[in-house]
C-alpha positions in Angstrom: 3.5 -4.4 0.1 5.2 -4.8 -3.2 7.3 -8.0 -3.1 7.9 -9.7 -6.4 5.0 -12.0 -7.3 5.9 -15.6 -8.0 3.9 -15.9 -11.2 1.3 -14.0 -13.2 -2.3 -15.0 -13.5 -5.1 -14.7 -16.0 -7.6 -11.8 -15.4 -10.7 -12.7 -13.4 -14.3 -12.1 -14.2 -16.0 -8.9 -13.1 -17.7 -10.3 -10.0 -15.6 -8.4 -7.4 -16.1 -4.8 -6.1 -13.9 -2.2 -7.8 -10.7 -0.7 -6.4 -10.6 2.9 -5.3 -6.8 3.2 -4.8 -3.4 2.0 -5.8 -2.5 -1.6 -5.0 -1.5 -2.1 -1.4 -1.8 -3.9 -2.1 -2.8 11.9 3.4 -1.8 15.1 6.2 1.6 14.6 7.7 2.0 11.2 9.4 1.5 10.7 13.0 4.4 9.6 15.2 7.7 11.3 16.0 10.9 11.4 14.2 13.4 8.6 13.8 14.1 6.5 16.8 17.5 4.8 17.3 17.9 2.3 14.5 14.7 3.4 12.8 14.9 4.2 9.1 11.5 5.8 8.9 10.1 9.2 9.6 6.9 11.2 9.0 6.5 12.2 5.4 6.4 15.9 4.3 5.0 17.5 1.2 8.6 17.7 -0.1 8.7 13.9 -0.1 5.8 13.5 -2.6 8.0 13.4 -5.8 10.1 10.7 -4.2 7.0 8.8 -3.1 5.6 9.0 -6.6 8.9 7.6 -8.0 9.0 4.8 -5.5 5.4 3.8 -6.3 6.0 3.8 -10.1 9.3 1.9 -10.0 8.0 -0.7 -7.5 4.7 -1.2 -9.2 6.2 -1.6 -12.7 9.0 -3.9 -11.4 6.5 -6.2 -9.5 3.4 -6.1 -11.6 4.2 -4.5 -15.0 4.6 -7.8 -16.8 1.0 -8.6 -16.2 -0.4 -5.7 -18.3 -0.6 -4.4 -21.9 1.4 -1.1 -22.2 -1.8 0.9 -22.7 -3.4 -0.4 -19.6 -0.3 0.2 -17.5 0.0 3.7 -18.9 -3.7 4.5 -18.2 -3.3 3.3 -14.6 -0.1 5.2 -13.8 -1.5 8.4 -15.4 -3.9 8.7 -12.4 -1.0 9.4 -10.1 -0.4 13.0 -10.9 1.4 15.5 -8.7 -2.0 17.1 -8.0 -3.5 13.7 -7.0 -0.6 13.0 -4.6 -0.9 16.5 -3.1 -4.7 16.1 -2.6 -4.2 12.8 -0.9 -1.5 14.2 1.4 -3.8 17.1 2.4 -6.9 14.8 2.8 -8.2 14.5 6.3 -7.5 11.2 7.9 -4.7 10.0 5.6 -1.2 9.6 6.9 2.1 8.9 5.1 5.5 7.7 6.5 8.7 7.2 4.5 11.7 4.9 4.9 15.1 6.3 3.9 18.8 5.8 3.9 21.8 8.0 2.9 20.6 7.9 -0.7 17.2 9.3 0.2 13.7 7.7 0.5 13.4 4.1 -0.6 9.9 3.2 0.7 6.7 4.6 2.1 3.4 3.5 3.7 0.0 5.2 3.5 -2.9 4.6 5.9 -6.3 6.1 6.1 -10.1 5.6 6.7 -11.5 2.4 5.3 -12.5 2.8 1.7 -12.5 -0.8 0.6 -15.9 -2.6 0.1 -15.3 -4.6 3.3 -17.7 -5.4 6.1 -16.0 -4.4 9.3 -17.3 -5.5 12.7 -16.1 -2.3 14.4 -14.1 0.9 13.8 -11.7 0.2 10.9 -8.8 1.7 9.0 -7.1 0.7 5.8 -3.4 0.2 4.9 -3.6 1.8 1.5 -0.1 1.3 0.1 3.2 -0.1 1.3 6.0 0.1 -1.3 9.8 -0.4 -1.2 12.5 -0.1 -3.8 14.7 -3.1 -4.2 17.5 -1.6 -2.0 15.1 -1.4 0.9 14.1 -5.0 1.0 15.7 -7.0 3.8 16.6 -3.9 5.8 13.7 -4.1 8.3 12.0 -1.1 6.8 8.9 -3.1 5.7 8.4 -4.3 9.3 9.0 -0.7 10.7 6.4 0.7 8.3 3.9 -2.1 9.1 4.3 -1.6 12.8 3.8 2.2 12.3 0.6 1.5 10.3 -0.8 -0.8 13.1 0.2 1.8 15.8 -1.6 4.6 13.9 -4.8 2.5 13.5 -4.8 1.5 17.2 -4.1 5.1 18.2 -7.1 6.3 16.2 -9.3 3.8 18.0 -9.6 1.3 15.1 -10.5 -2.3 16.0 -9.5 -3.6 12.5 -7.0 -2.8 9.8 -7.8 -3.9 6.2 -5.7 -4.1 3.0 -5.7 -5.8 -0.4 -3.0 -7.9 -2.0 -2.6 -9.4 -5.5 -3.7 -13.0 -5.4 -0.4 -14.4 -6.8 1.8 -12.1 -4.7 2.6 -15.0 -2.3 5.5 -13.4 -0.6 3.4 -10.3 0.3 0.6 -12.5 1.6 3.0 -14.4 3.8 4.4 -11.1 5.1 0.9 -9.9 6.0 -0.1 -13.3 7.5 2.8 -13.1 9.9 1.2 -10.0 11.4 -2.1 -11.8 11.7 -4.0 -10.6 8.6 -6.6 -13.1 7.4 -8.0 -13.6 3.9 -11.5 -12.2 3.7 -12.4 -12.8 0.0 -11.9 -11.6 -3.5 -11.6 -8.0 -4.7 -11.4 -6.5 -8.2 -8.3 -4.3 -9.0 -8.4 -2.5 -12.3 -5.3 -1.5 -14.2 -6.7 0.3 -17.2 -9.1 -2.2 -18.7 -7.4 -5.2 -17.2 -9.0 -7.0 -14.3 -6.9 -8.5 -11.5 -8.2 -10.6 -8.7 -6.8 -9.3 -5.4 -7.6 -10.6 -1.9 -9.1 -8.5 0.9 -7.2 -9.1 4.2 -8.2 -8.1 7.7 -6.2 -7.7 11.0 -8.1 -7.6 14.3 -6.3 -5.1 16.4 
């Protein structure tokens, strides 16, 4: 969930497991279309350019000040149209978008657990939840989170995991309101820059 972090931090030491995905910090999403008052819907392949743009704008606005330009460029270069298409087609991954009359302004991605976590039962991962500035305060973040939890439960998961940047206090409070608990440190690489994130777990 990209909510502006309150302050930057120095990079940590390399004692945490590496990140396989974009900070949180797949096939078409499960769930129906929009319900009354719902701003979200299942994503389609046609949404991938908008999803990429949301990711880049949100990531740079929230975290860009932490990194040297070369590290940020290296990190963002991983997110090619081909990489997004491969994720969207990958078995077990699901995307949902939030939109208004201007088009998509947020998205959420869930899938099988890929984090170096130690689940106690069947588990899934909230891989990314990003909103543009105009989507904040609209209720879309809550709708996307509730969808992610519903997908995990619907697939028989007993746990939902995610990671969040250690100094992104607003995001951590958001997740804690849903019952996520801190389960320790996690290394998130942006180019050659090492960030300390936190693993968080929700018992479903």
